[in-house]
C-alpha atoms as a printed R data frame, in Angstrom:
    type eleno elety resid chain resno      x       y       z
1   ATOM     1    CA   ARG     A     1 -0.236   0.020   0.166
2   ATOM     2    CA   GLU     A     2  1.559   3.413  -0.761
3   ATOM     3    CA   ASN     A     3  2.014   6.008   1.829
4   ATOM     4    CA   SER     A     4  3.178   9.422   0.346
5   ATOM     5    CA   SER     A     5  3.860  10.712   3.816
6   ATOM     6    CA   GLU     A     6  6.484   7.969   5.023
7   ATOM     7    CA   ASN     A     7  8.700   5.630   3.472
8   ATOM     8    CA   ILE     A     8  8.887   2.596   5.982
9   ATOM     9    CA   LEU     A     9 11.959   1.149   3.986
10  ATOM    10    CA   SER     A    10 14.188   3.927   4.002
11  ATOM    11    CA   SER     A    11 15.327   4.261   7.559
12  ATOM    12    CA   ALA     A    12 19.026   4.584   7.244
13  ATOM    13    CA   ASN     A    13 19.272   3.970  11.181
14  ATOM    14    CA   ARG     A    14 17.180   0.742  11.079
15  ATOM    15    CA   LEU     A    15 19.055  -2.360  12.298
16  ATOM    16    CA   LEU     A    16 18.989  -5.647  10.803
17  ATOM    17    CA   LEU     A    17 18.647  -8.423  14.061
18  ATOM    18    CA   HIS     A    18 18.310 -11.570  11.912
19  ATOM    19    CA   GLU     A    19 17.644 -12.832   8.246
20  ATOM    20    CA   GLY     A    20 16.641 -16.502   6.926
21  ATOM    21    CA   ARG     A    21 15.275 -19.037   5.126
22  ATOM    22    CA   LEU     A    22 11.776 -20.592   6.111
23  ATOM    23    CA   MET     A    23  9.102 -22.470   4.927
24  ATOM    24    CA   LEU     A    24  5.675 -20.868   4.990
25  ATOM    25    CA   ALA     A    25  2.608 -22.950   4.897
26  ATOM    26    CA   GLU     A    26  0.037 -21.197   2.877
27  ATOM    27    CA   SER     A    27 -3.310 -23.004   2.558
28  ATOM    28    CA   THR     A    28 -2.583 -25.529   0.202
29  ATOM    29    CA   ARG     A    29  1.312 -25.233  -0.269
30  ATOM    30    CA   LEU     A    30  4.377 -24.422   0.581
31  ATOM    31    CA   LEU     A    31  6.288 -20.877  -0.003
32  ATOM    32    CA   ASP     A    32  9.924 -21.097   0.229
33  ATOM    33    CA   VAL     A    33 10.556 -17.362   1.975
34  ATOM    34    CA   TYR     A    34 13.425 -15.273   2.966
35  ATOM    35    CA   LEU     A    35 12.657 -13.254   6.419
36  ATOM    36    CA   PHE     A    36 14.346 -10.167   7.639
37  ATOM    37    CA   LEU     A    37 13.841  -8.970  11.029
38  ATOM    38    CA   PHE     A    38 14.527  -5.608  11.828
39  ATOM    39    CA   GLU     A    39 14.363  -3.630  14.986
40  ATOM    40    CA   ASP     A    40 10.772  -2.508  14.163
41  ATOM    41    CA   PHE     A    41  9.266  -4.683  11.640
42  ATOM    42    CA   LEU     A    42  9.177  -8.332  10.016
43  ATOM    43    CA   LEU     A    43  9.619  -8.223   6.242
44  ATOM    44    CA   ILE     A    44  8.654 -11.457   4.309
45  ATOM    45    CA   THR     A    45 10.000 -11.918   0.781
46  ATOM    46    CA   LYS     A    46  9.481 -14.557  -1.902
47  ATOM    47    CA   ILE     A    47 12.493 -16.492  -2.889
48  ATOM    48    CA   LYS     A    48 12.835 -16.365  -6.824
49  ATOM    49    CA   ARG     A    49 15.509 -18.441  -8.949
50  ATOM    50    CA   ASN     A    50 16.308 -16.897 -12.117
51  ATOM    51    CA   LYS     A    51 15.648 -19.847 -14.463
52  ATOM    52    CA   LYS     A    52 17.588 -17.970 -17.525
53  ATOM    53    CA   LYS     A    53 21.250 -18.151 -17.809
54  ATOM    54    CA   HIS     A    54 22.930 -15.197 -18.975
55  ATOM    55    CA   GLY     A    55 24.538 -16.128 -22.074
56  ATOM    56    CA   GLY     A    56 28.244 -16.478 -21.272
57  ATOM    57    CA   SER     A    57 27.956 -13.804 -17.945
58  ATOM    58    CA   ASP     A    58 29.731 -15.242 -14.892
59  ATOM    59    CA   THR     A    59 27.335 -14.435 -12.121
60  ATOM    60    CA   SER     A    60 30.280 -15.098  -9.350
61  ATOM    61    CA   LEU     A    61 31.621 -11.831 -10.391
62  ATOM    62    CA   ILE     A    62 28.378 -10.065  -9.294
63  ATOM    63    CA   PRO     A    63 29.150  -7.468  -6.014
64  ATOM    64    CA   VAL     A    64 27.069  -8.325  -3.255
65  ATOM    65    CA   CYS     A    65 26.480  -6.402  -0.062
66  ATOM    66    CA   PRO     A    66 29.016  -8.057   2.359
67  ATOM    67    CA   SER     A    67 26.859  -7.738   5.496
68  ATOM    68    CA   LEU     A    68 24.078 -10.205   3.939
69  ATOM    69    CA   THR     A    69 24.301 -13.935   5.001
70  ATOM    70    CA   PRO     A    70 26.893 -16.003   2.830
71  ATOM    71    CA   GLU     A    71 23.801 -18.469   2.407
72  ATOM    72    CA   LEU     A    72 22.000 -14.886   0.626
73  ATOM    73    CA   GLN     A    73 25.365 -14.388  -0.615
74  ATOM    74    CA   SER     A    74 25.485 -16.915  -2.815
75  ATOM    75    CA   PHE     A    75 22.098 -17.406  -3.585
76  ATOM    76    CA   ILE     A    76 22.206 -14.025  -5.452
77  ATOM    77    CA   ARG     A    77 25.580 -14.641  -7.431
78  ATOM    78    CA   GLU     A    78 23.415 -17.846  -8.499
79  ATOM    79    CA   GLY     A    79 20.614 -15.006 -10.334
80  ATOM    80    CA   GLY     A    80 18.192 -15.714  -7.632
81  ATOM    81    CA   PHE     A    81 16.277 -12.594  -5.722
82  ATOM    82    CA   CYS     A    82 14.208 -12.064  -3.235
83  ATOM    83    CA   THR     A    83 10.451 -10.140  -3.944
84  ATOM    84    CA   VAL     A    84  8.452  -8.348  -1.234
85  ATOM    85    CA   LEU     A    85  5.616 -10.741  -0.361
86  ATOM    86    CA   ASP     A    86  3.223  -8.473   1.363
87  ATOM    87    CA   GLN     A    87  3.489  -5.451   3.790
88  ATOM    88    CA   PRO     A    88  6.121  -5.389   6.297
89  ATOM    89    CA   ILE     A    89  4.650  -6.404   9.773
90  ATOM    90    CA   PRO     A    90  4.795  -3.672  12.458
91  ATOM    91    CA   LEU     A    91  6.715  -5.970  15.592
92  ATOM    92    CA   ASP     A    92  4.062  -3.948  17.947
93  ATOM    93    CA   ARG     A    93  1.139  -5.710  15.698
94  ATOM    94    CA   LEU     A    94  2.882  -9.354  15.661
95  ATOM    95    CA   ILE     A    95  1.859 -12.220  17.905
96  ATOM    96    CA   LEU     A    96  4.429 -15.283  18.234
97  ATOM    97    CA   LYS     A    97  3.455 -18.508  19.023
98  ATOM    98    CA   ASN     A    98  4.626 -22.236  19.466
99  ATOM    99    CA   VAL     A    99  3.318 -24.821  17.007
100 ATOM   100    CA   GLU     A   100  4.194 -28.307  16.774
101 ATOM   101    CA   PRO     A   101  6.255 -29.333  13.878
102 ATOM   102    CA   ILE     A   102  4.710 -30.650  10.845
């Protein structure tokens, strides 16, 4: 949703607390997602794999932000990327519950 008065992702002072892969159960299917937990919100992204190989280009030479986990750096070098799945979830509105493993 657009909000012209504030861009929630633009804060230069935001602290990334944790990131990692997760399988998200969505009604009848499982989604491979990558989570970014910031100090004020949770961002859920969908992992996309680039199926096309760029003719002769060496993706291992693509510069990747050193602050990303080695797993995510490797994924990006292989041509993968993450797209935002939904609006960021503010932590003050997030409820966590323990559930039994499937």
